[in-house]
C-alpha positions in Angstrom: 35.0 -9.1 10.7 32.5 -7.3 13.1 29.9 -7.0 10.3 30.8 -10.9 9.4 29.9 -11.3 13.1 26.8 -9.3 13.3 25.4 -11.1 10.1 26.0 -14.6 11.4 24.4 -13.6 14.9 21.3 -12.0 12.9 21.0 -14.9 10.5 18.6 -17.2 12.2 15.7 -17.4 15.3 18.3 -19.4 17.1 21.2 -16.8 16.9 19.1 -14.1 17.8 17.7 -15.7 20.9 21.4 -16.5 21.8 22.3 -12.9 21.7 19.1 -11.6 23.4 19.9 -14.2 26.0 23.5 -12.9 26.1 22.4 -9.0 26.4 20.0 -9.7 28.9 22.7 -11.0 31.1 25.0 -8.3 30.3 22.4 -5.9 30.9 21.5 -7.6 34.6 25.0 -7.3 35.5 25.4 -3.2 35.0 22.5 -2.6 36.4 22.6 -5.0 39.6 26.2 -4.8 40.3 29.0 -2.2 39.9 29.0 1.5 39.7 25.9 1.9 37.9 22.4 2.9 39.6 19.9 0.1 39.5 17.6 2.7 37.8 19.9 3.5 34.9 18.6 2.1 31.4 20.5 0.8 28.4 19.0 3.1 26.0 19.4 2.5 22.2 18.5 5.2 19.5 17.4 4.1 15.9 16.4 7.4 14.2 15.1 8.2 10.4 13.3 4.5 10.5 10.6 6.2 8.2 13.0 6.6 5.5 13.7 3.0 5.2 12.0 0.7 2.8 9.0 -1.4 4.2 11.0 -4.5 4.3 14.1 -2.8 6.4 11.0 -1.1 8.6 9.9 -4.7 9.5 13.3 -5.9 9.7 13.9 -3.7 12.5 10.6 -3.9 14.4 11.3 -7.6 14.2 14.8 -7.4 15.9 13.6 -5.0 18.3 10.8 -7.1 19.4 13.3 -9.9 20.3 14.6 -7.6 23.3 11.4 -5.9 24.4 11.4 -8.2 27.7 15.1 -7.8 28.3 14.9 -5.5 32.0 17.0 -2.5 31.7 16.7 -2.1 27.9 14.6 0.5 26.1 14.5 1.5 22.6 13.8 5.1 21.4 12.8 5.2 17.7 12.9 8.6 16.2 10.3 8.7 12.6 7.3 10.4 10.7 4.5 8.5 12.5 2.6 9.4 9.3 5.1 7.7 7.1 4.7 4.6 9.0 0.5 4.8 9.3 -1.7 2.5 7.7 -2.1 5.0 4.7 1.9 5.6 4.3 4.9 3.3 3.8 3.1 0.5 5.4 -0.2 0.7 3.6 -0.2 -2.6 2.2 0.5 -4.4 5.7 -2.1 -7.0 7.0 -4.4 -6.7 9.9 -2.3 -8.9 11.8 0.8 -6.7 10.5 -0.5 -3.7 11.5 -1.5 -5.1 15.4 2.4 -6.1 15.4 3.5 -2.6 14.9 1.1 -1.5 17.6 2.7 -3.8 20.0 6.5 -2.3 19.1 5.4 1.4 19.4 4.3 1.1 23.2 4.8 5.0 23.7 4.7 8.2 21.4 5.7 11.4 22.1 5.5 13.9 19.4 8.1 16.5 19.3 6.6 19.8 19.0 7.3 22.5 15.9 9.5 24.9 17.4 7.9 28.4 16.9 9.5 31.2 15.1 11.1 32.8 18.8 12.7 29.2 19.4 14.0 28.8 15.8 15.8 32.5 15.9 17.1 31.7 19.5 18.3 28.5 18.4 20.2 30.1 15.5 21.7 32.5 17.8 23.0 29.7 19.7 24.4 28.0 17.2 26.0 31.3 15.7 27.5 32.2 19.2 29.4 28.6 19.3 30.5 29.0 15.7 32.0 32.5 16.7 29.8 34.7 14.0 27.2 35.8 16.3 28.3 39.6 16.2 27.6 39.8 12.7 24.2 38.3 12.2 21.4 41.0 12.3 17.6 40.3 12.9 17.2 39.9 8.9 19.9 37.6 8.3 18.8 35.5 11.3 15.1 35.5 9.9 16.1 34.5 6.1 18.2 31.8 7.5 15.3 30.6 9.3 12.7 30.8 6.8 15.3 29.5 4.1 16.2 26.8 5.7 12.5 25.8 6.4 13.1 26.0 9.9 15.0 23.0 10.0 17.5 22.5 13.0 19.6 20.0 11.1 19.9 22.4 7.8 20.6 25.4 10.1 23.5 23.7 12.2 25.0 22.7 8.6 24.2 26.5 7.0 26.1 28.0 9.9 28.8 25.4 9.7 29.2 25.7 6.4 29.4 29.5 6.6 32.5 29.1 9.4 34.3 26.7 6.7 34.0 28.7 3.6 35.1 31.8 5.9 37.9 29.8 7.1 39.1 28.0 3.9 38.5 30.4 1.4 41.3 33.2 1.3 39.0 35.7 -0.7 37.0 35.6 2.3 39.6 35.5 4.9 40.8 39.2 3.4 37.3 40.8 4.4 36.0 38.9 7.5 38.1 41.3 9.9 37.3 44.6 8.6 33.9 43.8 6.7 32.4 40.7 8.4 29.1 41.8 7.8 29.5 42.2 3.9 30.8 38.5 4.0 27.7 37.1 5.7 25.4 38.8 3.7 27.0 37.7 0.5 27.1 33.8 1.7 23.5 34.3 2.5 22.7 35.4 -0.9 25.1 32.7 -2.3 23.3 29.8 -0.5 19.7 31.0 -0.6 19.4 33.2 -3.7 21.4 31.3 -5.8 20.0 32.8 -9.0 20.5 36.3 -8.1 24.0 35.8 -7.1 25.2 34.2 -10.5 23.9 37.4 -12.2 25.8 39.7 -9.5 29.1 37.8 -9.8 29.1 36.7 -13.7 30.7 39.8 -15.6 29.9 37.9 -19.0 27.8 40.1 -21.7 24.9 38.0 -21.6 24.7 38.5 -17.6 25.0 42.0 -17.2 22.3 44.1 -17.4 22.1 47.8 -19.0 23.6 49.0 -15.8 26.5 46.5 -15.6 25.4 45.2 -12.2 22.1 43.6 -11.7 22.1 44.8 -7.8 21.8 48.1 -9.0 19.2 47.2 -11.6 17.0 45.3 -9.1 17.3 48.5 -6.5 16.4 50.7 -9.4 13.6 48.4 -10.7 12.3 48.6 -6.6 12.0 52.4 -6.9 10.6 52.6 -10.3 7.9 49.8 -9.5 7.1 52.0 -6.3 6.6 55.2 -8.3 4.2 53.3 -10.8 2.3 51.2 -8.1 1.9 53.8 -5.6 1.6 57.0 -7.9 2.8 59.5 -5.0 2.1 63.2 -6.1 5.8 64.1 -4.6 8.8 62.1 -4.9 9.8 60.7 -1.5 12.8 58.5 -0.7 13.1 55.3 -1.8 10.3 56.3 -4.9 12.0 57.1 -8.6 11.9 60.4 -10.0 10.4 61.3 -13.5 14.0 61.3 -14.5 15.0 58.0 -13.4 11.6 56.2 -14.5 12.3 57.7 -17.9 15.9 56.7 -18.0 15.4 53.3 -16.6 12.7 52.6 -19.6 14.9 53.8 -22.2 17.6 51.4 -21.0 15.6 48.6 -21.3 14.0 49.5 -24.7 10.6 50.0 -23.4 8.0 52.0 -24.1 7.9 54.9 -22.2 5.2 55.5 -19.8 2.9 58.9 -19.9 3.5 60.9 -16.9 0.2 62.4 -17.2 -1.7 59.5 -18.0 -1.4 57.2 -14.5 -3.9 55.3 -15.5 -1.7 53.1 -18.2 1.3 52.7 -15.1 0.2 49.2 -14.5 0.4 48.4 -18.3 3.7 50.1 -18.3 5.1 48.3 -15.5 4.1 44.6 -16.8 6.0 45.4 -20.0 9.0 46.6 -18.3 8.9 43.3 -16.2 8.9 41.1 -19.2 12.4 42.6 -19.9 13.8 42.2 -16.5 15.0 38.8 -14.9 12.1 36.8 -14.1 13.1 36.7 -10.3 13.0 40.3 -9.6 9.2 40.6 -9.2 9.4 37.4 -6.7 12.6 39.0 -4.9 10.9 42.4 -4.5 8.4 41.3 -2.1 10.7 38.9 -0.8 11.5 41.3 2.8 14.6 39.0 4.0 16.1 39.6 0.6 15.5 43.3 0.1 16.6 43.7 3.5 19.8 41.8 2.7 20.7 43.8 -0.3 20.1 47.2 1.3 22.5 45.8 4.2 24.9 44.6 1.5 25.0 48.0 0.2 25.4 50.0 2.6 28.7 48.3 3.6 31.8 50.3 2.8 33.8 47.5 0.6 30.8 45.6 -0.6 31.7 46.7 -4.5 35.2 45.7 -4.1 34.3 42.2 -3.0 32.0 41.7 -5.8 34.7 42.8 -8.0 36.8 40.4 -6.8 34.2 37.6 -6.5 33.8 38.3 -10.6 37.3 37.9 -11.0 37.9 34.7 -8.6 35.1 32.3 -8.5 34.3 30.9 -5.4 35.6 27.0 -4.9 32.2 26.1 -3.2 29.3 26.9 -4.6 29.3 27.3 -8.2 29.5 24.1 -10.4 26.3 21.8 -10.6 28.0 19.3 -12.2 25.2 16.3 -13.1 25.4 13.6 -11.4 25.6 11.3 -14.7 28.4 12.9 -16.3 30.5 12.5 -12.9 29.6 9.0 -12.7 30.8 8.3 -16.3 33.9 9.7 -15.6 34.5 7.9 -12.4 33.9 4.7 -14.3 35.6 5.1 -17.4 39.0 6.0 -14.9 38.1 3.1 -12.9 38.1 0.9 -15.8 41.2 2.2 -17.2 40.0 3.1 -20.5 41.3 5.5 -23.1 38.7 7.8 -24.2 38.7 8.5 -27.9 39.4 12.2 -29.3 35.7 11.9 -30.1 34.9 11.3 -26.6 36.9 14.0 -25.1 40.1 13.0 -23.9 41.6 14.7 -20.7 42.8 18.0 -20.9 44.5 20.3 -18.4 42.0 22.2 -16.7 42.1 26.1 -17.2 41.1 29.1 -14.8 39.1 32.0 -16.8 39.2 35.6 -15.2 35.8 37.1 -15.0 34.2 33.6 -16.3 31.7 31.5 -14.6 33.3 28.4 -13.2 30.8 26.0 -11.8 31.7 24.0 -8.7 30.3 20.7 -6.8 28.2 20.3 -3.6 30.9 17.9 -1.8 28.2 16.9 0.8 27.5 20.7 1.8 24.4 21.9 3.3 24.2 24.4 0.3 20.7 24.2 -2.2 21.1 21.8 -5.2 21.8 18.4 -5.4 25.3 16.3 -3.9 27.0 16.1 -7.4 30.4 14.6 -7.4 33.6 16.5 -8.2 34.5 16.8 -11.9 38.4 16.1 -12.0 38.3 18.6 -14.9 36.9 21.6 -12.7 38.4 23.8 -9.8 38.0 21.6 -6.7 37.4 22.7 -3.5 39.2 19.4 -2.5 42.5 20.7 -0.4 44.3 17.3 0.0 47.5 16.2 -1.7 47.3 15.6 -5.7 48.1 12.4 -6.9 51.3 12.3 -8.7 51.6 13.5 -12.4 47.9 15.0 -12.0 48.0 17.8 -14.4 44.5 19.3 -12.0 46.0 20.6 -8.8 44.0 19.7 -5.5 42.5 16.8 -7.8 41.3 13.9 -5.3 40.9 11.7 -8.3 44.2 9.7 -9.6 45.3 10.3 -13.2 44.6 7.2 -15.4 47.8 5.1 -16.4 46.5 4.2 -19.8 48.4 1.0 -21.1 47.9 -0.6 -24.1 45.0 0.1 -26.5 41.8 -1.8 -24.7 40.1 -3.9 -26.8 37.5 -2.8 -29.3 34.6 -4.4 -27.3 35.7 -2.6 -24.4 35.7 0.8 -25.7 32.2 0.2 -27.3 30.7 -1.1 -24.0 32.5 2.3 -22.4 30.8 4.7 -25.5 27.5 2.9 -25.0 27.8 4.0 -21.1 28.1 7.5 -21.8 25.1 9.8 -21.5 26.0 11.5 -24.5 27.8 9.1 -26.9 28.3 10.2 -30.3 26.7 13.3 -30.1 27.9 16.3 -31.9 27.2 19.7 -30.4 27.7 23.3 -31.8 28.0 25.9 -29.3 27.9 29.7 -30.2 29.0 31.9 -27.5 30.8 35.6 -28.2 33.0 34.5 -25.1 34.1 31.1 -25.4 36.0 30.7 -22.2 32.9 31.3 -20.3 31.5 27.9 -21.4 34.2 26.0 -21.1 33.8 24.3 -18.1 30.2 23.3 -19.4 31.4 22.1 -22.6 34.2 20.2 -20.9 31.5 18.3 -19.0 29.6 17.5 -21.9 32.8 15.9 -23.9 33.8 13.8 -20.6 30.2 12.3 -21.2 30.9 11.6 -24.6 30.2 14.6 -27.0 32.0 16.3 -29.4 31.6 19.9 -28.5 32.5 22.9 -30.9 32.4 26.3 -29.7 32.3 29.2 -32.1 31.9 33.1 -31.3 29.3 34.0 -34.3 26.9 32.9 -36.9 29.4 33.1 -39.6 31.8 30.2 -38.0 28.6 28.5 -37.5 27.2 28.5 -40.8 30.9 27.0 -41.8 30.3 24.3 -39.4 26.5 23.2 -40.2 28.0 23.1 -43.6 30.7 20.8 -43.0 28.3 18.1 -41.2 25.7 16.9 -39.5 24.9 18.2 -36.0 22.5 16.9 -33.2 22.1 19.9 -31.0 22.8 23.7 -31.2 23.3 25.7 -27.9 23.6 29.4 -28.2 23.8 32.3 -26.1 21.5 35.4 -26.5 23.0 39.1 -26.1 26.2 39.3 -28.2 28.0 42.4 -28.7 25.4 45.1 -29.0 23.1 42.7 -30.2 20.8 42.0 -27.3 18.7 39.6 -29.3 21.6 38.3 -31.3 21.1 34.8 -30.4 17.6 34.7 -31.4 18.0 36.3 -34.6 20.9 34.1 -35.7 19.1 30.9 -34.7 15.8 32.1 -36.8 18.2 32.8 -39.5 20.1 29.2 -39.4 16.9 27.4 -39.7 15.5 29.7 -42.5 18.9 28.8 -44.7 18.5 25.4 -44.0 21.5 25.2 -42.1 20.0 23.5 -39.0 16.5 22.3 -38.1 17.5 20.2 -34.9 17.0 20.7 -31.1 17.9 24.2 -29.8 18.9 25.5 -26.6 19.6 28.8 -25.2 22.2 29.4 -22.6 22.0 32.9 -21.0 23.2 34.5 -18.0 19.6 35.8 -17.2 16.1 34.7 -18.3 13.5 37.3 -18.9 9.6 36.5 -19.8 10.1 37.7 -23.2 13.3 35.9 -23.9 11.3 33.0 -22.3 8.5 33.8 -24.7 11.0 34.0 -27.9 12.5 30.8 -26.9 9.1 29.2 -26.8 8.4 30.3 -30.6 11.8 28.8 -31.8 10.4 25.6 -29.8 13.7 25.9 -27.9 14.9 25.5 -24.2 16.1 28.2 -22.1 18.0 28.2 -19.1 20.6 30.3 -16.8 21.4 27.2 -14.7 24.4 25.0 -15.7 22.8 22.1 -13.9 19.5 22.7 -16.1 21.4 23.0 -19.2 23.0 19.6 -18.6 19.4 18.2 -17.8 18.2 19.7 -21.3 21.2 18.4 -23.2 20.7 14.8 -21.9 17.4 15.0 -22.8 18.3 16.0 -26.2 20.3 13.0 -26.0 17.7 10.6 -24.9 15.3 11.7 -27.7 18.0 11.3 -30.4 18.9 7.9 -29.0 15.1 6.9 -29.1 14.7 8.0 -32.8 18.3 6.3 -34.1 18.5 3.4 -31.6 17.5 -0.2 -32.8 14.7 -2.2 -31.0 17.5 -4.4 -29.6 18.4 -1.6 -27.2 21.5 0.3 -26.8 24.8 -1.3 -26.9 23.6 -4.3 -28.9 25.0 -5.3 -32.3 24.7 -7.5 -34.9 27.4 -9.8 -36.3 
């Protein structure tokens, strides 16, 4: 009713003038009578005007202009003036329009950019109000300030997110009383260094380092790097010994540096870094990150915390469920259509110990896009489940399928799915670790078969054509098994189509090998889904008639 009243009052100049007169009288009574001082104003705040379209900006300004002559009323508009300048959002305005805008903004105050001290003080105040001030040291505060872009809104959301996660996730509650600093350090890693965090908590064979712990690998790399770059005459604290250097190179199967020929050490270091996760050379120069992991290693229970994280994935910051996939799922459920077996009928969600379990970003301050929650993954939703739901805690109702819908409805549903009719073969020696991603593709219309080795893949490929091949890389003792098998399948004419490598760690060497095979490579679930969607789009462009998807001929 309120919306309809407002719409009716703003629908014509006459209605706006009548509303202005009513507001003028109400403000006059407020200012001149009653308990209010004559100097008090009615202030209307309008924020984020620069995020609106040109038409909305002009409409708001036109509405504001009607009330500018009402005594006792002031408008405060928050916006980026550069976006509303002549070379910004309103660059196509006529001279008269520009003059009109100048009349609207009578006084301008630029909020100064906070300096480093101001931002850190703000973080401390937010942390103090939230009760986590005692566990924030100077390095963590510096990381929060830098990684949030020194944006107060992001800082508040981040700290609120810390408090919520510690309060809602039983894993953190078990640790926060005895080892709160480890919890905060781990959460900072989770939100700001997501790629490293994934490698840290992923216990799959393709993500594991030769040490079995990416944090130990990184810390050893720091020491080896210092030894090869600084070339100290004596080994000091924080610098690798000859034995450590030799062992580290051997574990990564890289040519050993000559301990007597220091001139080649720079070249040796470059060769080593090609076999390390590509994030390492960037992170080693990030003082905030290095101080963070040093602090984490010093905590008495950090190893226990990491082991528990590997066994029980976090319910907040793991799945980057592509928005398009989630929209397709919701659309199908709202239409109450029964997906065919080929499209992927609903199956109960499973929890896999030690597997990477992606989760959504439901309006969170964490990096990444705010994708909707998949009803087939472990959800952070803690409300009541819908009756009959096989997914505990799911905020989505279970579709009550009635009679089989008309064929035309199913055809439209299939056409709306981004991966409709795609046949995908996935090779991974640990199928449970990729089940969540595979199910997301099935919900989007693809038929996904997961096999454990090349022999099974050859049988599946021989039985029928496939549109996409996805593979891991490390398999058992074979660090390059995925590359070798993919190359062998192509040589044997089993498969010639698009290829994606989905791995726990991407190194420059692996990236180069993938490029030689004209394949994509990623460790990110979000990037994987994008690569798959691109392959589907390319397939449609090759096979769809000029009439467009969904069209049919009699």
